[in-house]
N, C-alpha and C positions, 0 to 999 in steps of 0.2 A: 609605548603609547599610554597616555593617561586620559582618564575621563573624571574630571572633578566638577561636581555639581553641588558642592558644599553650601548648605543654607538656602538652596533653591526650594521654594514652597511648591513641590511637585504634587502633593496630595494624591494619593492613590497607591497602586502597586508598582513594584519594580518591573519595568518592561521585560518581557521574555526575550525580546530582540537583543538585549544587552549580551545575551549568550552567544551571539554571532560575532562579537568583537574579541575574537580569540587571541589577538596580539596584545590585548591590554595587560599592562603590568600594574597599573593603579586604577582602582575604582573607588572613588570617594563620594559617598552619598550621605555624609554626615548631616543630620538635622534637616532632612528634606520633607518631613511630615509624611513619610511613606508608611503603608500598612500592609497587612497580610503576611504571607510566608515568602521565603526566598524561592524564586522560581527555579525549577530543575535545570533549564537551559543555562543558568548561571554557572553550573558545574562544568561547563565547557571551557571556562576561562583557565586553562591549564598553565598559562604564563603569569597568572596574577601573583604579585608580590606584596601589594598593599591593598587591603580591603577594609574600608571604614563604613560601617552601617550604623554607627552609634546615634543615639538620640532620634529615633524614629518610633514607630508603633508596630514593629515587626514581631512575629510570633512563629512558633513551630520549632521543629528540631534543628539543631545546628551540626549534628554529627557528620554530615556529608562534607562540610566545609574543611574538615581536617584531611581530606584527600589531596588538597592543593600542595604539591611537593615543593613549590618555590615560595610559598607564603612566608613572609618574614614579619608582617604587621597585620594584626586582625583586631578590630575594635567593634564590639557589639553592645557596649554598655547602654543602659537606659532603653531597653526594648523588653519584650516579653517572651524571649526564647526559652525553650526547654530542651531536655535531652542532651 
């Protein structure tokens, strides 16, 4: 299952409810004007293979993202991540 919201001007934070979509294989939030940190419930997406969060205003640590065992594409460019 895929959720592609590429270029949607969502303005705000990534909804924690996305963490309930555990069958997602693709989450594409490229250039959605999102801000804040990646919500902890997003770590429930254990089937995620493609995660694109590039060109937003996200910040905070990214070390938890590397626990996704099926991840084959990760794009975080043009944000303010650390760690």
